[in-house]
Every structure is written in C-alpha cells, then in structure tokens.
PDB file of N, H, CA, C and O in Angstrom:
ATOM      1  N   MET A   1     108.774 125.759  61.313  1.00  0.00           N
ATOM      2  CA  MET A   1     107.816 126.449  62.228  1.00  0.00           C
ATOM      3  C   MET A   1     109.211 126.941  63.026  1.00  0.00           C
ATOM      4  O   MET A   1     110.223 126.319  62.706  1.00  0.00           O
ATOM      5  N   SER A   2     109.383 128.139  64.168  1.00  0.00           N
ATOM      6  H   SER A   2     108.561 128.645  64.429  1.00  0.00           H
ATOM      7  CA  SER A   2     110.162 128.805  64.510  1.00  0.00           C
ATOM      8  C   SER A   2     110.297 128.493  65.671  1.00  0.00           C
ATOM      9  O   SER A   2     109.288 128.335  66.359  1.00  0.00           O
ATOM     10  N   PRO A   3     111.429 128.339  66.150  1.00  0.00           N
ATOM     11  CA  PRO A   3     111.927 127.617  67.988  1.00  0.00           C
ATOM     12  C   PRO A   3     111.027 128.747  68.893  1.00  0.00           C
ATOM     13  O   PRO A   3     111.002 128.311  70.043  1.00  0.00           O
ATOM     14  N   ARG A   4     110.325 129.952  68.818  1.00  0.00           N
ATOM     15  H   ARG A   4     110.345 130.306  67.883  1.00  0.00           H
ATOM     16  CA  ARG A   4     109.668 130.290  69.783  1.00  0.00           C
ATOM     17  C   ARG A   4     108.572 130.094  69.906  1.00  0.00           C
ATOM     18  O   ARG A   4     107.937 130.482  70.886  1.00  0.00           O
ATOM     19  N   ASP A   5     107.713 128.966  68.229  1.00  0.00           N
ATOM     20  H   ASP A   5     108.229 128.651  67.432  1.00  0.00           H
ATOM     21  CA  ASP A   5     106.359 128.588  68.118  1.00  0.00           C
ATOM     22  C   ASP A   5     106.415 127.368  68.916  1.00  0.00           C
ATOM     23  O   ASP A   5     107.278 126.492  68.861  1.00  0.00           O
ATOM     24  N   PRO A   6     104.985 127.445  69.953  1.00  0.00           N
ATOM     25  CA  PRO A   6     104.529 126.295  70.476  1.00  0.00           C
ATOM     26  C   PRO A   6     104.504 124.891  69.843  1.00  0.00           C
ATOM     27  O   PRO A   6     103.632 124.650  69.008  1.00  0.00           O
ATOM     28  N   GLN A   7     105.348 124.005  70.165  1.00  0.00           N
ATOM     29  H   GLN A   7     106.056 124.200  70.844  1.00  0.00           H
ATOM     30  CA  GLN A   7     104.532 122.735  69.254  1.00  0.00           C
ATOM     31  C   GLN A   7     103.522 121.820  69.662  1.00  0.00           C
ATOM     32  O   GLN A   7     103.288 121.186  70.691  1.00  0.00           O
ATOM     33  N   PRO A   8     102.905 121.965  68.347  1.00  0.00           N
ATOM     34  CA  PRO A   8     101.627 121.248  68.294  1.00  0.00           C
ATOM     35  C   PRO A   8     101.783 120.022  69.020  1.00  0.00           C
ATOM     36  O   PRO A   8     102.733 119.243  69.094  1.00  0.00           O
ATOM     37  N   THR A   9     100.339 120.021  69.677  1.00  0.00           N
ATOM     38  H   THR A   9      99.568 120.654  69.617  1.00  0.00           H
ATOM     39  CA  THR A   9      99.952 118.230  69.698  1.00  0.00           C
ATOM     40  C   THR A   9      99.317 118.122  68.738  1.00  0.00           C
ATOM     41  O   THR A   9      98.783 118.920  67.967  1.00  0.00           O
ATOM     42  N   THR A  10      99.436 116.394  68.847  1.00  0.00           N
ATOM     43  H   THR A  10      99.870 115.746  69.473  1.00  0.00           H
ATOM     44  CA  THR A  10      98.495 115.421  67.565  1.00  0.00           C
ATOM     45  C   THR A  10      97.402 114.587  68.745  1.00  0.00           C
ATOM     46  O   THR A  10      97.515 114.344  69.947  1.00  0.00           O
ATOM     47  N   HIS A  11      96.426 114.335  67.817  1.00  0.00           N
ATOM     48  H   HIS A  11      96.334 114.532  66.841  1.00  0.00           H
ATOM     49  CA  HIS A  11      96.022 113.219  67.687  1.00  0.00           C
ATOM     50  C   HIS A  11      96.245 112.263  67.963  1.00  0.00           C
ATOM     51  O   HIS A  11      97.449 112.251  67.708  1.00  0.00           O
ATOM     52  N   ARG A  12      95.892 110.778  68.542  1.00  0.00           N
ATOM     53  H   ARG A  12      94.914 110.788  68.749  1.00  0.00           H
ATOM     54  CA  ARG A  12      96.399 109.774  68.331  1.00  0.00           C
ATOM     55  C   ARG A  12      95.797 108.938  67.021  1.00  0.00           C
ATOM     56  O   ARG A  12      96.245 108.195  66.148  1.00  0.00           O
ATOM     57  N   GLU A  13      94.842 109.359  67.309  1.00  0.00           N
ATOM     58  H   GLU A  13      94.477 109.962  68.018  1.00  0.00           H
ATOM     59  CA  GLU A  13      93.644 108.813  66.467  1.00  0.00           C
ATOM     60  C   GLU A  13      94.218 109.542  64.794  1.00  0.00           C
ATOM     61  O   GLU A  13      94.674 108.947  63.817  1.00  0.00           O
ATOM     62  N   THR A  14      94.068 110.402  64.915  1.00  0.00           N
ATOM     63  H   THR A  14      93.698 110.886  65.708  1.00  0.00           H
ATOM     64  CA  THR A  14      93.894 111.294  63.492  1.00  0.00           C
ATOM     65  C   THR A  14      95.768 112.052  63.110  1.00  0.00           C
ATOM     66  O   THR A  14      96.156 112.458  62.014  1.00  0.00           O
ATOM     67  N   GLY A  15      96.218 112.030  63.842  1.00  0.00           N
ATOM     68  H   GLY A  15      95.903 111.700  64.732  1.00  0.00           H
ATOM     69  CA  GLY A  15      97.379 112.566  63.846  1.00  0.00           C
ATOM     70  C   GLY A  15      97.529 114.104  63.479  1.00  0.00           C
ATOM     71  O   GLY A  15      98.510 114.783  63.178  1.00  0.00           O
ATOM     72  N   ALA A  16      96.133 114.400  63.625  1.00  0.00           N
ATOM     73  H   ALA A  16      95.336 113.848  63.869  1.00  0.00           H
ATOM     74  CA  ALA A  16      95.651 116.632  63.130  1.00  0.00           C
ATOM     75  C   ALA A  16      96.735 117.056  64.220  1.00  0.00           C
ATOM     76  O   ALA A  16      97.021 116.536  65.299  1.00  0.00           O
ATOM     77  N   ALA A  17      97.179 118.047  63.645  1.00  0.00           N
ATOM     78  H   ALA A  17      96.947 118.470  62.769  1.00  0.00           H
ATOM     79  CA  ALA A  17      98.112 118.960  64.767  1.00  0.00           C
ATOM     80  C   ALA A  17      96.551 119.632  65.534  1.00  0.00           C
ATOM     81  O   ALA A  17      95.415 119.347  65.155  1.00  0.00           O
ATOM     82  N   THR A  18      96.909 120.568  66.680  1.00  0.00           N
ATOM     83  H   THR A  18      97.832 120.800  66.989  1.00  0.00           H
ATOM     84  CA  THR A  18      95.799 120.793  67.585  1.00  0.00           C
ATOM     85  C   THR A  18      96.723 122.452  68.189  1.00  0.00           C
ATOM     86  O   THR A  18      97.813 122.496  68.761  1.00  0.00           O
ATOM     87  N   PRO A  19      96.050 123.332  67.902  1.00  0.00           N
ATOM     88  CA  PRO A  19      96.402 124.742  67.846  1.00  0.00           C
ATOM     89  C   PRO A  19      96.439 124.819  69.821  1.00  0.00           C
ATOM     90  O   PRO A  19      95.701 124.271  70.640  1.00  0.00           O
ATOM     91  N   ALA A  20      97.613 125.728  70.003  1.00  0.00           N
ATOM     92  H   ALA A  20      98.212 126.173  69.337  1.00  0.00           H
ATOM     93  CA  ALA A  20      97.693 126.065  71.393  1.00  0.00           C
ATOM     94  C   ALA A  20      96.168 126.635  72.130  1.00  0.00           C
ATOM     95  O   ALA A  20      95.325 127.066  71.343  1.00  0.00           O
ATOM     96  N   PRO A  21      95.915 126.633  73.259  1.00  0.00           N
ATOM     97  CA  PRO A  21      94.742 126.977  73.389  1.00  0.00           C
ATOM     98  C   PRO A  21      94.866 128.532  73.639  1.00  0.00           C
ATOM     99  O   PRO A  21      95.945 129.058  73.911  1.00  0.00           O
ATOM    100  N   LEU A  22      93.749 129.186  73.534  1.00  0.00           N
ATOM    101  H   LEU A  22      92.872 128.759  73.314  1.00  0.00           H
ATOM    102  CA  LEU A  22      93.613 130.848  73.154  1.00  0.00           C
ATOM    103  C   LEU A  22      93.610 131.803  74.587  1.00  0.00           C
ATOM    104  O   LEU A  22      93.832 132.991  74.823  1.00  0.00           O
ATOM    105  N   ASN A  23      93.247 130.655  75.368  1.00  0.00           N
ATOM    106  H   ASN A  23      93.066 129.690  75.177  1.00  0.00           H
ATOM    107  CA  ASN A  23      92.967 131.802  76.725  1.00  0.00           C
ATOM    108  C   ASN A  23      94.598 132.593  77.385  1.00  0.00           C
ATOM    109  O   ASN A  23      94.880 133.648  77.952  1.00  0.00           O
ATOM    110  N   ARG A  24      95.389 131.323  76.891  1.00  0.00           N
ATOM    111  H   ARG A  24      95.160 130.465  76.431  1.00  0.00           H
ATOM    112  CA  ARG A  24      96.811 131.253  77.681  1.00  0.00           C
ATOM    113  C   ARG A  24      97.117 132.944  78.015  1.00  0.00           C
ATOM    114  O   ARG A  24      97.368 133.311  79.163  1.00  0.00           O
ATOM    115  N   GLY A  25      97.065 133.821  76.956  1.00  0.00           N
ATOM    116  H   GLY A  25      96.861 133.523  76.023  1.00  0.00           H
ATOM    117  CA  GLY A  25      97.389 135.049  77.281  1.00  0.00           C
ATOM    118  C   GLY A  25      96.353 136.069  78.833  1.00  0.00           C
ATOM    119  O   GLY A  25      96.803 136.759  79.748  1.00  0.00           O
ATOM    120  N   VAL A  26      95.410 135.824  78.598  1.00  0.00           N
ATOM    121  H   VAL A  26      95.044 135.264  77.855  1.00  0.00           H
ATOM    122  CA  VAL A  26      94.762 135.759  79.865  1.00  0.00           C
ATOM    123  C   VAL A  26      95.323 135.110  81.232  1.00  0.00           C
ATOM    124  O   VAL A  26      95.812 135.626  82.237  1.00  0.00           O
ATOM    125  N   VAL A  27      95.116 134.067  80.947  1.00  0.00           N
ATOM    126  H   VAL A  27      94.719 133.648  80.131  1.00  0.00           H
ATOM    127  CA  VAL A  27      96.196 133.539  82.442  1.00  0.00           C
ATOM    128  C   VAL A  27      96.929 134.554  82.481  1.00  0.00           C
ATOM    129  O   VAL A  27      96.855 135.454  83.317  1.00  0.00           O
ATOM    130  N   ALA A  28      98.083 134.436  81.101  1.00  0.00           N
ATOM    131  H   ALA A  28      98.143 133.705  80.421  1.00  0.00           H
ATOM    132  CA  ALA A  28      99.208 134.975  82.197  1.00  0.00           C
ATOM    133  C   ALA A  28      98.970 136.679  82.668  1.00  0.00           C
ATOM    134  O   ALA A  28      99.544 137.317  83.550  1.00  0.00           O
ATOM    135  N   GLY A  29      98.129 137.012  81.913  1.00  0.00           N
ATOM    136  H   GLY A  29      97.663 136.494  81.196  1.00  0.00           H
ATOM    137  CA  GLY A  29      97.648 138.288  82.485  1.00  0.00           C
ATOM    138  C   GLY A  29      97.413 138.542  83.527  1.00  0.00           C
ATOM    139  O   GLY A  29      98.052 139.358  84.191  1.00  0.00           O
ATOM    140  N   SER A  30      96.271 137.794  83.987  1.00  0.00           N
ATOM    141  H   SER A  30      95.751 137.131  83.448  1.00  0.00           H
ATOM    142  CA  SER A  30      95.658 137.570  85.395  1.00  0.00           C
ATOM    143  C   SER A  30      96.872 137.523  86.534  1.00  0.00           C
ATOM    144  O   SER A  30      97.145 138.374  87.381  1.00  0.00           O
ATOM    145  N   LEU A  31      97.535 136.187  86.257  1.00  0.00           N
ATOM    146  H   LEU A  31      97.314 135.496  85.568  1.00  0.00           H
ATOM    147  CA  LEU A  31      98.836 135.660  86.842  1.00  0.00           C
ATOM    148  C   LEU A  31     100.350 136.946  87.362  1.00  0.00           C
ATOM    149  O   LEU A  31     101.134 137.024  88.308  1.00  0.00           O
ATOM    150  N   LEU A  32     100.106 137.658  86.222  1.00  0.00           N
ATOM    151  H   LEU A  32      99.469 137.594  85.454  1.00  0.00           H
ATOM    152  CA  LEU A  32     100.979 139.218  86.497  1.00  0.00           C
ATOM    153  C   LEU A  32     100.240 140.290  87.446  1.00  0.00           C
ATOM    154  O   LEU A  32     100.591 140.525  88.602  1.00  0.00           O
ATOM    155  N   VAL A  33      99.205 140.881  86.807  1.00  0.00           N
ATOM    156  H   VAL A  33      98.919 140.691  85.868  1.00  0.00           H
ATOM    157  CA  VAL A  33      98.188 141.458  87.908  1.00  0.00           C
ATOM    158  C   VAL A  33      97.883 141.248  89.649  1.00  0.00           C
ATOM    159  O   VAL A  33      98.020 141.926  90.667  1.00  0.00           O
ATOM    160  N   THR A  34      97.511 140.217  89.374  1.00  0.00           N
ATOM    161  H   THR A  34      97.399 139.666  88.547  1.00  0.00           H
ATOM    162  CA  THR A  34      97.564 139.436  90.827  1.00  0.00           C
ATOM    163  C   THR A  34      98.932 139.293  91.656  1.00  0.00           C
ATOM    164  O   THR A  34      98.992 139.422  92.879  1.00  0.00           O
ATOM    165  N   THR A  35      99.989 139.015  90.843  1.00  0.00           N
ATOM    166  H   THR A  35      99.940 138.910  89.849  1.00  0.00           H
ATOM    167  CA  THR A  35     101.165 139.175  91.878  1.00  0.00           C
ATOM    168  C   THR A  35     101.340 140.794  92.508  1.00  0.00           C
ATOM    169  O   THR A  35     101.515 141.174  93.666  1.00  0.00           O
ATOM    170  N   ILE A  36     101.216 141.535  91.249  1.00  0.00           N
ATOM    171  H   ILE A  36     101.075 141.225  90.309  1.00  0.00           H
ATOM    172  CA  ILE A  36     101.337 142.810  91.461  1.00  0.00           C
ATOM    173  C   ILE A  36     100.148 143.738  92.797  1.00  0.00           C
ATOM    174  O   ILE A  36     100.624 144.551  93.588  1.00  0.00           O
ATOM    175  N   VAL A  37      99.065 143.483  92.781  1.00  0.00           N
ATOM    176  H   VAL A  37      98.678 142.822  92.138  1.00  0.00           H
ATOM    177  CA  VAL A  37      97.985 143.605  93.405  1.00  0.00           C
ATOM    178  C   VAL A  37      98.899 142.859  95.313  1.00  0.00           C
ATOM    179  O   VAL A  37      99.219 143.394  96.375  1.00  0.00           O
ATOM    180  N   LEU A  38      98.949 141.547  94.789  1.00  0.00           N
ATOM    181  H   LEU A  38      98.689 141.112  93.927  1.00  0.00           H
ATOM    182  CA  LEU A  38      99.159 141.072  95.843  1.00  0.00           C
ATOM    183  C   LEU A  38     100.365 141.146  97.089  1.00  0.00           C
ATOM    184  O   LEU A  38     100.337 141.087  98.319  1.00  0.00           O
ATOM    185  N   CYS A  39     101.504 141.319  95.973  1.00  0.00           N
ATOM    186  H   CYS A  39     101.527 141.367  94.975  1.00  0.00           H
ATOM    187  CA  CYS A  39     102.789 142.147  97.016  1.00  0.00           C
ATOM    188  C   CYS A  39     102.334 143.619  97.323  1.00  0.00           C
ATOM    189  O   CYS A  39     102.261 143.956  98.504  1.00  0.00           O
ATOM    190  N   GLY A  40     102.078 144.358  96.506  1.00  0.00           N
ATOM    191  H   GLY A  40     102.137 144.084  95.546  1.00  0.00           H
ATOM    192  CA  GLY A  40     101.437 145.693  96.951  1.00  0.00           C
ATOM    193  C   GLY A  40     100.661 145.717  98.303  1.00  0.00           C
ATOM    194  O   GLY A  40     101.096 146.186  99.355  1.00  0.00           O
ATOM    195  N   GLY A  41      99.390 145.111  98.100  1.00  0.00           N
ATOM    196  H   GLY A  41      99.037 144.730  97.246  1.00  0.00           H
ATOM    197  CA  GLY A  41      98.860 144.611  99.793  1.00  0.00           C
ATOM    198  C   GLY A  41      99.671 144.115 100.727  1.00  0.00           C
ATOM    199  O   GLY A  41      99.272 144.396 101.858  1.00  0.00           O
ATOM    200  N   LEU A  42     100.460 143.612 100.706  1.00  0.00           N
ATOM    201  H   LEU A  42     100.784 143.383  99.788  1.00  0.00           H
ATOM    202  CA  LEU A  42     101.595 142.913 101.450  1.00  0.00           C
ATOM    203  C   LEU A  42     102.922 143.876 101.987  1.00  0.00           C
ATOM    204  O   LEU A  42     103.618 143.775 102.997  1.00  0.00           O
ATOM    205  N   GLY A  43     102.948 144.891 100.800  1.00  0.00           N
ATOM    206  H   GLY A  43     102.382 144.972  99.979  1.00  0.00           H
ATOM    207  CA  GLY A  43     103.988 145.882 101.465  1.00  0.00           C
ATOM    208  C   GLY A  43     103.187 146.629 102.055  1.00  0.00           C
ATOM    209  O   GLY A  43     103.525 146.935 103.198  1.00  0.00           O
ATOM    210  N   PHE A  44     101.867 147.197 101.541  1.00  0.00           N
ATOM    211  H   PHE A  44     101.592 146.949 100.612  1.00  0.00           H
ATOM    212  CA  PHE A  44     101.402 147.719 102.467  1.00  0.00           C
ATOM    213  C   PHE A  44     100.758 147.912 103.806  1.00  0.00           C
ATOM    214  O   PHE A  44     100.595 148.867 104.567  1.00  0.00           O
ATOM    215  N   GLY A  45     100.291 145.957 103.797  1.00  0.00           N
ATOM    216  H   GLY A  45     100.423 145.182 103.179  1.00  0.00           H
ATOM    217  CA  GLY A  45     100.179 145.887 105.457  1.00  0.00           C
ATOM    218  C   GLY A  45     101.299 145.437 106.548  1.00  0.00           C
ATOM    219  O   GLY A  45     101.087 145.080 107.708  1.00  0.00           O
ATOM    220  N   ILE A  46     102.600 145.551 105.845  1.00  0.00           N
ATOM    221  H   ILE A  46     102.772 145.840 104.903  1.00  0.00           H
ATOM    222  CA  ILE A  46     103.973 145.692 106.477  1.00  0.00           C
ATOM    223  C   ILE A  46     103.982 146.600 106.926  1.00  0.00           C
ATOM    224  O   ILE A  46     104.112 146.753 108.141  1.00  0.00           O
ATOM    225  N   GLY A  47     103.813 147.729 105.902  1.00  0.00           N
ATOM    226  H   GLY A  47     103.708 147.605 104.915  1.00  0.00           H
ATOM    227  CA  GLY A  47     104.194 149.437 106.202  1.00  0.00           C
ATOM    228  C   GLY A  47     103.235 149.820 107.167  1.00  0.00           C
ATOM    229  O   GLY A  47     103.647 150.545 108.072  1.00  0.00           O
ATOM    230  N   ALA A  48     102.098 149.506 107.169  1.00  0.00           N
ATOM    231  H   ALA A  48     101.763 148.917 106.433  1.00  0.00           H
ATOM    232  CA  ALA A  48     101.160 149.944 108.073  1.00  0.00           C
ATOM    233  C   ALA A  48     101.528 149.432 109.882  1.00  0.00           C
ATOM    234  O   ALA A  48     101.274 150.123 110.869  1.00  0.00           O
ATOM    235  N   LEU A  49     101.952 148.527 109.883  1.00  0.00           N
ATOM    236  H   LEU A  49     102.158 147.966 109.082  1.00  0.00           H
ATOM    237  CA  LEU A  49     102.763 148.379 111.332  1.00  0.00           C
ATOM    238  C   LEU A  49     103.403 148.706 111.538  1.00  0.00           C
ATOM    239  O   LEU A  49     103.535 149.158 112.675  1.00  0.00           O
ATOM    240  N   ILE A  50     104.310 148.765 110.677  1.00  0.00           N
ATOM    241  H   ILE A  50     104.204 148.398 109.753  1.00  0.00           H
ATOM    242  CA  ILE A  50     106.161 149.999 111.220  1.00  0.00           C
ATOM    243  C   ILE A  50     105.677 151.358 110.750  1.00  0.00           C
ATOM    244  O   ILE A  50     106.690 151.976 110.421  1.00  0.00           O
ATOM    245  N   GLY A  51     104.619 152.100 110.569  1.00  0.00           N
ATOM    246  H   GLY A  51     103.796 151.598 110.837  1.00  0.00           H
ATOM    247  CA  GLY A  51     104.451 153.125 110.265  1.00  0.00           C
ATOM    248  C   GLY A  51     104.315 153.690 108.642  1.00  0.00           C
ATOM    249  O   GLY A  51     103.627 154.668 108.346  1.00  0.00           O
ATOM    250  N   VAL A  52     105.000 152.989 107.784  1.00  0.00           N
ATOM    251  H   VAL A  52     105.558 152.195 108.025  1.00  0.00           H
ATOM    252  CA  VAL A  52     105.177 153.593 106.340  1.00  0.00           C
ATOM    253  C   VAL A  52     104.258 153.129 105.152  1.00  0.00           C
ATOM    254  O   VAL A  52     104.663 153.076 103.991  1.00  0.00           O
ATOM    255  N   PRO A  53     102.888 152.774 105.576  1.00  0.00           N
ATOM    256  CA  PRO A  53     102.640 152.188 104.340  1.00  0.00           C
ATOM    257  C   PRO A  53     102.531 152.481 103.056  1.00  0.00           C
ATOM    258  O   PRO A  53     102.207 151.676 102.182  1.00  0.00           O
ATOM    259  N   VAL A  54     102.763 153.499 102.918  1.00  0.00           N
ATOM    260  H   VAL A  54     103.026 154.152 103.628  1.00  0.00           H
ATOM    261  CA  VAL A  54     102.593 153.859 100.752  1.00  0.00           C
ATOM    262  C   VAL A  54     104.086 154.033 100.957  1.00  0.00           C
ATOM    263  O   VAL A  54     104.248 155.025 100.246  1.00  0.00           O
ATOM    264  N   VAL A  55     105.166 153.780 101.390  1.00  0.00           N
ATOM    265  H   VAL A  55     105.035 152.974 101.967  1.00  0.00           H
ATOM    266  CA  VAL A  55     106.386 153.961 100.944  1.00  0.00           C
ATOM    267  C   VAL A  55     106.487 152.123 100.514  1.00  0.00           C
ATOM    268  O   VAL A  55     106.801 151.765  99.379  1.00  0.00           O
ATOM    269  N   LEU A  56     106.232 151.348 101.393  1.00  0.00           N
ATOM    270  H   LEU A  56     105.977 151.639 102.315  1.00  0.00           H
ATOM    271  CA  LEU A  56     106.695 149.939 101.569  1.00  0.00           C
ATOM    272  C   LEU A  56     105.325 149.129 100.605  1.00  0.00           C
ATOM    273  O   LEU A  56     105.487 147.991 100.164  1.00  0.00           O
ATOM    274  N   GLY A  57     104.133 149.838 100.402  1.00  0.00           N
ATOM    275  H   GLY A  57     104.001 150.762 100.760  1.00  0.00           H
ATOM    276  CA  GLY A  57     103.414 149.380  99.593  1.00  0.00           C
ATOM    277  C   GLY A  57     103.775 150.540  98.184  1.00  0.00           C
ATOM    278  O   GLY A  57     102.875 150.479  97.346  1.00  0.00           O
ATOM    279  N   LEU A  58     104.703 151.362  97.882  1.00  0.00           N
ATOM    280  H   LEU A  58     105.433 151.411  98.563  1.00  0.00           H
ATOM    281  CA  LEU A  58     104.628 151.343  96.337  1.00  0.00           C
ATOM    282  C   LEU A  58     105.918 150.244  96.148  1.00  0.00           C
ATOM    283  O   LEU A  58     105.801 149.440  95.224  1.00  0.00           O
ATOM    284  N   LEU A  59     107.005 150.190  96.899  1.00  0.00           N
ATOM    285  H   LEU A  59     107.099 150.843  97.650  1.00  0.00           H
ATOM    286  CA  LEU A  59     107.997 149.124  97.251  1.00  0.00           C
ATOM    287  C   LEU A  59     107.223 147.946  97.146  1.00  0.00           C
ATOM    288  O   LEU A  59     108.075 147.320  96.515  1.00  0.00           O
ATOM    289  N   GLY A  60     106.156 147.022  97.274  1.00  0.00           N
ATOM    290  H   GLY A  60     105.463 147.530  97.787  1.00  0.00           H
ATOM    291  CA  GLY A  60     105.191 145.743  97.247  1.00  0.00           C
ATOM    292  C   GLY A  60     105.137 146.030  95.804  1.00  0.00           C
ATOM    293  O   GLY A  60     105.710 145.284  95.010  1.00  0.00           O
ATOM    294  N   LEU A  61     104.386 147.219  95.363  1.00  0.00           N
ATOM    295  H   LEU A  61     103.920 147.825  96.008  1.00  0.00           H
ATOM    296  CA  LEU A  61     103.969 146.900  93.782  1.00  0.00           C
ATOM    297  C   LEU A  61     104.952 146.957  92.689  1.00  0.00           C
ATOM    298  O   LEU A  61     104.645 146.806  91.507  1.00  0.00           O
ATOM    299  N   PHE A  62     106.350 147.216  93.192  1.00  0.00           N
ATOM    300  H   PHE A  62     106.600 147.338  94.153  1.00  0.00           H
ATOM    301  CA  PHE A  62     107.368 147.115  91.761  1.00  0.00           C
ATOM    302  C   PHE A  62     107.768 145.877  92.475  1.00  0.00           C
ATOM    303  O   PHE A  62     107.522 144.960  91.692  1.00  0.00           O
ATOM    304  N   ALA A  63     108.265 145.391  93.579  1.00  0.00           N
ATOM    305  H   ALA A  63     108.465 146.136  94.216  1.00  0.00           H
ATOM    306  CA  ALA A  63     108.515 144.470  93.501  1.00  0.00           C
ATOM    307  C   ALA A  63     107.755 143.430  93.134  1.00  0.00           C
ATOM    308  O   ALA A  63     108.124 142.379  92.609  1.00  0.00           O
ATOM    309  N   GLY A  64     106.040 143.973  93.613  1.00  0.00           N
ATOM    310  H   GLY A  64     105.740 144.826  94.040  1.00  0.00           H
ATOM    311  CA  GLY A  64     105.447 142.403  92.680  1.00  0.00           C
ATOM    312  C   GLY A  64     105.006 142.652  91.356  1.00  0.00           C
ATOM    313  O   GLY A  64     104.141 141.862  90.979  1.00  0.00           O
ATOM    314  N   LEU A  65     105.449 143.778  90.297  1.00  0.00           N
ATOM    315  H   LEU A  65     106.151 144.420  90.603  1.00  0.00           H
ATOM    316  CA  LEU A  65     105.585 143.662  89.098  1.00  0.00           C
ATOM    317  C   LEU A  65     106.846 142.842  88.273  1.00  0.00           C
ATOM    318  O   LEU A  65     106.698 142.220  87.221  1.00  0.00           O
ATOM    319  N   VAL A  66     108.210 143.021  89.085  1.00  0.00           N
ATOM    320  H   VAL A  66     108.330 143.527  89.940  1.00  0.00           H
ATOM    321  CA  VAL A  66     109.324 142.147  88.920  1.00  0.00           C
ATOM    322  C   VAL A  66     108.843 140.407  89.025  1.00  0.00           C
ATOM    323  O   VAL A  66     109.026 139.507  88.206  1.00  0.00           O
ATOM    324  N   ALA A  67     108.220 140.382  90.274  1.00  0.00           N
ATOM    325  H   ALA A  67     108.072 141.114  90.940  1.00  0.00           H
ATOM    326  CA  ALA A  67     108.137 138.953  90.740  1.00  0.00           C
ATOM    327  C   ALA A  67     107.066 138.614  89.972  1.00  0.00           C
ATOM    328  O   ALA A  67     106.919 137.397  90.090  1.00  0.00           O
ATOM    329  N   GLY A  68     105.870 139.278  88.917  1.00  0.00           N
ATOM    330  H   GLY A  68     105.989 140.266  88.821  1.00  0.00           H
ATOM    331  CA  GLY A  68     104.799 138.757  88.012  1.00  0.00           C
ATOM    332  C   GLY A  68     105.820 138.396  86.736  1.00  0.00           C
ATOM    333  O   GLY A  68     105.604 137.393  86.056  1.00  0.00           O
ATOM    334  N   PHE A  69     106.748 139.127  86.510  1.00  0.00           N
ATOM    335  H   PHE A  69     106.923 139.942  87.063  1.00  0.00           H
ATOM    336  CA  PHE A  69     107.067 138.603  84.906  1.00  0.00           C
ATOM    337  C   PHE A  69     108.187 137.856  85.075  1.00  0.00           C
ATOM    338  O   PHE A  69     108.524 137.280  84.041  1.00  0.00           O
ATOM    339  N   VAL A  70     109.144 137.592  86.374  1.00  0.00           N
ATOM    340  H   VAL A  70     108.870 138.061  87.214  1.00  0.00           H
ATOM    341  CA  VAL A  70     109.367 136.420  86.545  1.00  0.00           C
ATOM    342  C   VAL A  70     108.783 134.904  86.294  1.00  0.00           C
ATOM    343  O   VAL A  70     109.124 133.976  85.560  1.00  0.00           O
ATOM    344  N   LEU A  71     107.538 135.140  87.445  1.00  0.00           N
ATOM    345  H   LEU A  71     107.262 135.894  88.042  1.00  0.00           H
ATOM    346  CA  LEU A  71     106.311 134.252  87.122  1.00  0.00           C
ATOM    347  C   LEU A  71     105.753 133.547  86.026  1.00  0.00           C
ATOM    348  O   LEU A  71     105.622 132.350  85.768  1.00  0.00           O
ATOM    349  N   VAL A  72     105.367 134.931  85.272  1.00  0.00           N
ATOM    350  H   VAL A  72     105.474 135.903  85.481  1.00  0.00           H
ATOM    351  CA  VAL A  72     104.809 134.809  83.641  1.00  0.00           C
ATOM    352  C   VAL A  72     105.991 133.550  82.473  1.00  0.00           C
ATOM    353  O   VAL A  72     105.836 132.655  81.642  1.00  0.00           O
ATOM    354  N   HIS A  73     106.990 134.215  83.091  1.00  0.00           N
ATOM    355  H   HIS A  73     107.116 134.942  83.766  1.00  0.00           H
ATOM    356  CA  HIS A  73     108.320 134.406  81.944  1.00  0.00           C
ATOM    357  C   HIS A  73     108.494 132.685  82.545  1.00  0.00           C
ATOM    358  O   HIS A  73     108.583 131.789  81.705  1.00  0.00           O
ATOM    359  N   ALA A  74     108.516 132.470  83.511  1.00  0.00           N
ATOM    360  H   ALA A  74     108.443 133.198  84.193  1.00  0.00           H
ATOM    361  CA  ALA A  74     108.691 131.033  83.972  1.00  0.00           C
ATOM    362  C   ALA A  74     107.282 129.810  83.512  1.00  0.00           C
ATOM    363  O   ALA A  74     107.339 128.611  83.240  1.00  0.00           O
ATOM    364  N   ARG A  75     106.459 130.481  83.566  1.00  0.00           N
ATOM    365  H   ARG A  75     106.412 131.455  83.787  1.00  0.00           H
ATOM    366  CA  ARG A  75     105.081 129.316  83.565  1.00  0.00           C
ATOM    367  C   ARG A  75     104.800 129.195  81.878  1.00  0.00           C
ATOM    368  O   ARG A  75     104.403 128.126  81.416  1.00  0.00           O
ATOM    369  N   PHE A  76     105.013 130.242  81.106  1.00  0.00           N
ATOM    370  H   PHE A  76     105.336 131.111  81.482  1.00  0.00           H
ATOM    371  CA  PHE A  76     104.783 130.771  80.293  1.00  0.00           C
ATOM    372  C   PHE A  76     106.009 131.009  79.279  1.00  0.00           C
ATOM    373  O   PHE A  76     105.977 132.068  78.653  1.00  0.00           O
ATOM    374  N   ARG A  77     107.108 130.118  79.047  1.00  0.00           N
ATOM    375  H   ARG A  77     107.135 129.258  79.555  1.00  0.00           H
ATOM    376  CA  ARG A  77     107.924 130.713  77.840  1.00  0.00           C
ATOM    377  C   ARG A  77     107.831 130.575  76.769  1.00  0.00           C
ATOM    378  O   ARG A  77     108.784 130.957  76.089  1.00  0.00           O
ATOM    379  N   ASP A  78     107.023 130.158  76.299  1.00  0.00           N
ATOM    380  H   ASP A  78     106.250 129.848  76.851  1.00  0.00           H
ATOM    381  CA  ASP A  78     106.331 129.544  74.529  1.00  0.00           C
ATOM    382  C   ASP A  78     105.534 130.853  74.862  1.00  0.00           C
ATOM    383  O   ASP A  78     104.676 130.356  75.593  1.00  0.00           O
ATOM    384  N   LEU A  79     105.407 131.432  74.843  1.00  0.00           N
ATOM    385  H   LEU A  79     106.103 131.835  74.250  1.00  0.00           H
ATOM    386  CA  LEU A  79     104.035 132.863  74.540  1.00  0.00           C
ATOM    387  C   LEU A  79     104.644 134.059  74.206  1.00  0.00           C
ATOM    388  O   LEU A  79     103.961 135.058  73.982  1.00  0.00           O
TER     389      LEU A  79
END
C-alpha cells in the first residue's frame, strides 16, 4: 500500500477491510464549486455597493478557486 492510499477500516467481528466511500469525489467537487460561487457572489455584492461589481466579482471567483482548493486539500488529503 502506497503512502497516498487511504488506510482501510476493518470490521471488529470479521476483520475484513472496507473500501473508502465512493462519493468522496462528489463531495470534494461540490465543496470546490460552492466555494467558488459563494466567493464570486460575495465579491459581486461588495462590488455592487462600491460601484465595481464586475471587477470584484471576478476577483471573488479567483479567490474562491484558491480557497476551494485549500478547503478540499485540507478536508480530503487522501483523495
């Protein structure tokens, strides 16, 4: 088993290894997209208040991309 492979969990009664859940990639992708959309919306909203919604909206999207990668990496180190 390589260092990047997740450690399988075992059942106490049988000792059989169970694989990692299959939906973790979906959760990681959803976390990434949600972070991008929220940061973009936040940037657009703040930009609308000060008169530059497009500029701050785009900056928010890029900030959300970076923040999303950081969150996914922190949450799913073994993915």
